[in-house]
C-alpha positions in Angstrom: 16.0 -39.3 -24.0 15.9 -38.7 -20.2 15.6 -41.4 -17.5 16.4 -42.1 -13.8 19.6 -43.6 -12.8 19.9 -45.9 -9.8 20.5 -42.8 -7.6 17.3 -41.2 -8.7 19.0 -38.4 -10.6 18.1 -37.6 -14.2 20.3 -39.0 -16.9 20.1 -37.6 -20.5 21.7 -40.8 -22.1 20.1 -44.0 -23.2 22.6 -47.0 -22.8 20.4 -49.6 -24.3 20.1 -48.3 -27.7 22.5 -51.2 -29.1 20.0 -53.6 -27.8 17.1 -52.3 -29.9 16.4 -54.3 -33.1 18.5 -53.2 -35.8 15.6 -51.9 -38.0 14.6 -49.6 -35.0 18.0 -48.3 -34.6 18.4 -47.5 -38.3 14.8 -45.8 -38.2 16.1 -43.6 -35.2 19.3 -42.5 -37.3 17.2 -41.8 -40.3 15.0 -39.4 -38.1 18.1 -37.6 -37.0 18.8 -36.4 -40.6 18.0 -32.8 -41.3 15.1 -32.4 -38.9 13.5 -29.4 -40.5 10.1 -28.9 -42.4 9.9 -29.0 -46.1 12.9 -30.1 -48.6 14.4 -26.5 -49.2 16.9 -25.5 -46.3 19.1 -22.7 -45.7 22.9 -22.9 -45.2 25.2 -20.2 -44.0 28.7 -19.6 -45.2 31.3 -16.7 -45.2 32.8 -16.0 -48.5 36.3 -14.5 -49.0 38.2 -13.3 -52.2 41.7 -14.1 -53.5 43.2 -11.5 -51.3 42.3 -13.1 -48.0 44.9 -15.0 -46.2 43.0 -18.3 -45.5 45.7 -20.3 -43.9 46.1 -17.5 -41.2 42.7 -15.9 -41.2 40.2 -18.4 -39.8 40.2 -17.0 -36.2 40.0 -13.4 -37.7 36.5 -14.2 -39.1 35.6 -17.0 -36.5 35.2 -19.5 -39.2 36.6 -22.6 -40.9 37.4 -22.8 -44.5 36.1 -25.7 -46.7 39.0 -27.7 -48.2 38.2 -27.9 -51.9 41.8 -28.1 -53.1 43.6 -31.4 -53.6 44.9 -32.8 -50.4 43.0 -30.2 -48.3 45.3 -27.5 -49.4 43.9 -23.9 -48.8 44.4 -22.2 -52.1 44.1 -18.6 -53.3 40.7 -19.0 -55.0 37.6 -17.4 -53.8 36.6 -19.5 -50.7 33.7 -20.5 -48.3 34.0 -20.8 -44.5 31.8 -22.4 -42.0 30.8 -19.9 -39.3 31.8 -20.9 -35.9 29.4 -20.5 -33.0 30.0 -17.0 -31.6 29.0 -15.0 -28.5 28.5 -11.8 -30.6 27.3 -13.2 -33.9 25.4 -16.2 -32.4 24.9 -19.7 -33.3 25.4 -21.1 -36.9 21.5 -21.9 -37.7 22.4 -23.6 -41.1 20.5 -26.7 -41.9 23.9 -28.5 -42.4 24.9 -28.1 -38.7 21.8 -30.4 -37.8 23.3 -33.7 -39.3 26.9 -32.9 -39.7 28.0 -35.0 -36.9 26.4 -38.1 -38.3 29.2 -38.4 -40.8 31.7 -39.2 -37.9 29.5 -40.6 -35.2 29.4 -44.2 -36.1 29.1 -46.7 -39.0 25.2 -46.6 -38.5 24.8 -42.9 -38.7 27.1 -42.8 -41.9 25.0 -45.5 -43.7 21.7 -43.4 -42.8 23.1 -40.2 -44.4 24.2 -42.4 -47.3 20.7 -43.9 -47.7 19.2 -40.1 -47.3 21.9 -38.6 -49.8 21.8 -41.3 -52.5 23.7 -39.1 -55.0 26.3 -37.6 -52.6 29.5 -36.0 -54.4 32.5 -35.5 -52.1 34.0 -32.3 -52.7 36.9 -32.5 -50.5 39.6 -35.1 -50.3 41.0 -34.1 -46.9 43.3 -36.8 -45.7 41.8 -38.5 -42.8 41.8 -42.1 -41.9 38.4 -41.9 -40.1 36.8 -40.1 -43.0 33.7 -41.9 -44.4 33.9 -43.7 -47.8 33.8 -41.4 -50.6 31.5 -43.1 -53.1 31.3 -40.3 -55.6 33.6 -37.4 -56.3 33.1 -33.7 -57.5 31.0 -33.6 -60.7 30.1 -37.3 -61.0 26.4 -36.5 -61.0 26.4 -33.3 -62.7 23.3 -32.7 -64.7 21.3 -35.2 -62.6 18.4 -34.4 -60.0 18.5 -35.3 -56.3 22.2 -34.6 -56.0 24.1 -33.5 -52.7 27.5 -32.1 -52.2 29.7 -32.6 -49.1 32.6 -30.6 -48.3 35.2 -31.0 -45.4 36.7 -28.5 -43.0 39.2 -28.7 -40.0 37.9 -26.7 -37.0 40.1 -24.6 -34.6 40.9 -27.8 -32.6 42.3 -29.7 -35.5 39.3 -32.0 -35.9 37.7 -32.9 -39.4 34.0 -32.0 -40.1 31.8 -32.6 -43.1 28.9 -30.6 -44.1 26.2 -31.5 -46.9 23.9 -29.3 -49.1 21.5 -30.0 -51.8 22.5 -27.6 -54.5 19.4 -28.0 -56.7 17.0 -27.2 -53.7 18.7 -25.5 -50.9 19.5 -21.7 -50.4 23.0 -20.5 -49.6 23.1 -17.3 -47.4 26.3 -15.4 -47.5 26.9 -14.1 -44.1 29.5 -12.8 -41.4 31.8 -10.5 -43.6 29.9 -7.8 -45.5 29.4 -9.6 -49.0 30.0 -6.1 -50.6 33.5 -5.9 -49.0 34.7 -8.8 -51.2 36.3 -7.9 -54.3 33.9 -9.4 -56.7 35.4 -7.8 -59.6 38.2 -10.1 -59.4 36.2 -13.4 -59.4 37.0 -15.2 -62.6 35.4 -18.1 -64.4 38.4 -20.1 -63.6 37.8 -19.7 -59.8 37.2 -23.4 -59.3 34.7 -25.3 -57.1 32.9 -22.3 -55.8 30.4 -21.3 -58.5 30.3 -21.6 -62.3 29.5 -19.0 -65.0 26.3 -20.8 -66.3 25.6 -17.6 -68.7 28.8 -17.1 -70.3 30.7 -20.4 -70.5 30.1 -24.2 -70.6 29.3 -24.8 -66.9 31.9 -27.0 -65.0 30.8 -28.6 -61.8 29.8 -25.9 -59.0 29.6 -26.4 -55.2 26.9 -23.7 -54.8 23.5 -24.4 -56.2 21.0 -22.0 -57.9 19.8 -19.9 -55.0 22.1 -17.4 -53.1 21.0 -15.0 -50.5 22.6 -11.9 -48.9 21.2 -9.6 -46.1 19.6 -6.5 -47.7 21.1 -3.1 -46.0 18.6 -0.3 -46.3 21.4 2.2 -46.6 22.0 0.8 -50.2 19.0 2.8 -51.3 20.9 6.0 -50.8 24.2 4.7 -51.8 24.9 1.8 -53.9 28.6 0.4 -53.4 30.3 -0.4 -56.5 31.4 -3.9 -55.1 27.7 -4.7 -54.6 27.2 -4.1 -58.4 30.1 -6.5 -59.0 28.5 -9.2 -56.9 25.2 -8.8 -58.6 27.2 -9.1 -62.1 28.9 -12.1 -61.0 26.1 -14.0 -59.2 23.1 -12.9 -61.3 24.5 -12.1 -64.7 27.4 -14.5 -65.2 26.5 -17.3 -63.0 22.8 -17.4 -63.7 21.7 -17.7 -60.1 18.6 -16.5 -58.4 19.9 -13.8 -56.0 17.5 -13.4 -53.0 17.6 -10.2 -50.5 16.7 -11.0 -47.1 15.0 -7.8 -45.7 14.8 -8.2 -41.9 12.6 -5.2 -41.6 9.8 -7.0 -43.2 6.9 -8.0 -40.8 3.5 -9.3 -41.4 0.6 -7.1 -41.5 -1.8 -9.7 -40.0 -1.5 -13.1 -38.4 -1.6 -15.9 -40.9 -4.9 -17.2 -41.8 -6.5 -19.4 -44.3 -4.5 -19.5 -47.6 -1.3 -17.5 -46.1 2.0 -19.0 -45.1 2.1 -19.4 -41.2 5.0 -18.6 -39.1 5.8 -22.2 -39.2 6.0 -21.9 -43.1 3.3 -24.6 -43.6 0.5 -24.1 -46.1 -1.7 -27.3 -45.3 0.2 -29.8 -47.7 2.9 -28.1 -49.7 6.3 -28.2 -48.3 8.2 -25.4 -50.4 5.6 -23.0 -51.6 2.1 -21.6 -51.1 -0.5 -23.3 -53.3 -2.5 -20.3 -53.7 0.3 -17.8 -54.7 3.4 -20.0 -55.3 5.7 -18.2 -52.8 9.0 -20.0 -52.0 9.8 -21.0 -48.5 13.1 -22.1 -47.1 13.9 -23.4 -43.6 16.9 -23.1 -41.1 17.3 -24.1 -37.5 14.8 -21.9 -35.8 13.9 -19.6 -38.8 11.6 -19.7 -41.9 12.5 -17.5 -45.0 9.3 -16.7 -46.9 9.3 -15.1 -50.4 7.7 -11.7 -50.6 6.6 -9.9 -53.7 5.9 -6.3 -54.3 2.2 -7.2 -54.9 2.1 -8.6 -51.3 1.8 -5.2 -49.7 -1.6 -6.3 -48.0 0.4 -9.1 -46.3 3.9 -7.5 -45.3 5.2 -4.0 -44.3 8.5 -2.4 -43.8 9.6 -1.6 -40.1 12.8 -0.4 -39.0 14.1 2.0 -36.2 13.3 5.2 -38.0 10.0 4.1 -39.3 10.9 4.3 -42.9 9.1 2.3 -45.5 11.6 2.3 -48.4 11.7 -1.3 -49.4 14.2 -3.5 -51.3 12.0 -3.2 -54.3 12.9 0.5 -54.4 16.5 -0.6 -54.4 15.8 -2.7 -57.6 14.1 0.1 -59.4 17.2 2.4 -58.6 19.6 -0.1 -60.0 17.9 -0.5 -63.4 18.5 3.1 -64.8 22.0 3.5 -62.9 23.6 0.2 -64.0 21.4 -1.5 -66.6 24.2 -0.9 -69.3 26.2 -3.2 -67.1 23.6 -5.4 -65.2 21.1 -7.5 -67.1 18.3 -7.2 -64.2 15.4 -5.5 -66.0 12.4 -7.8 -66.2 14.5 -10.5 -64.4 12.7 -13.1 -62.2 15.9 -13.9 -60.5 16.1 -10.9 -58.3 13.8 -11.7 -55.2 13.0 -10.9 -51.8 12.7 -13.0 -48.5 11.2 -12.2 -45.2 12.7 -13.9 -42.1 10.9 -15.0 -39.1 11.2 -17.3 -36.2 9.9 -20.7 -36.7 7.3 -22.0 -34.1 
């Protein structure tokens, strides 16, 4: 909020907030939580495998690791890191970045988050005298709806932070390091906390939810890396997740009209899908991710620097005969495609 101070200069702070009625203060804090359309949001993380030196590698990947181990220890399991804002890679556009600071701002902001995330599990027990009260721990709400997960990390300046996701609704986008460079073959059911094996074992609590995305590389059509096959095997087959491939070459053929999803992702009433054709929509800070199906050729087209039109759907068709003895993807409705657009 801007105003003029006694000298006539513009001031970007509002010093009378504490003088407002408590109900108005609480309402303002409530409005500050996750100010995005809809209820399905996008969170970016970098994933690393057993062999990555987490205690010494944060600066290498410009990211800070979530502290899942007891006491905030960085163990040797597969791990997730929160990307830092970077001049080359750009800002972290994750939905969690919009309200992360409210956990530490003040008591009122923490109470607002607790009102919003009523079934919130704390997945980190990072020692910190200023940490919000942990009302529920890992797995306390397993099997229930409306659950959120909060995990903690320490930034490069030694300050603690907390990020919150809704695993039953949100999309986790694995970014930064090339996901296929990770040694997915060595991901085990016993790798705690990151993702459970829903299709092979009795599922234990998992930080990540049911929707996971990676950015599609059109070069995979000519050469499918073995590590990519391993990743699909872990995330789709063993973990039972819906695996989304974000094809950034997808562009709309026409401007959205009646009955189509607009650049803002809205559809005249539904906040997560299109009433007419049931397409999923996810939101991050500045972007909207819209589901695209192969039957949507009249709405979308593939463009790239060489004007090629080979799509991610052709990649799916190549995977089936080459790896169907290992991958259970034929006829699966959990291999899906997203287009990425700027939000208005």
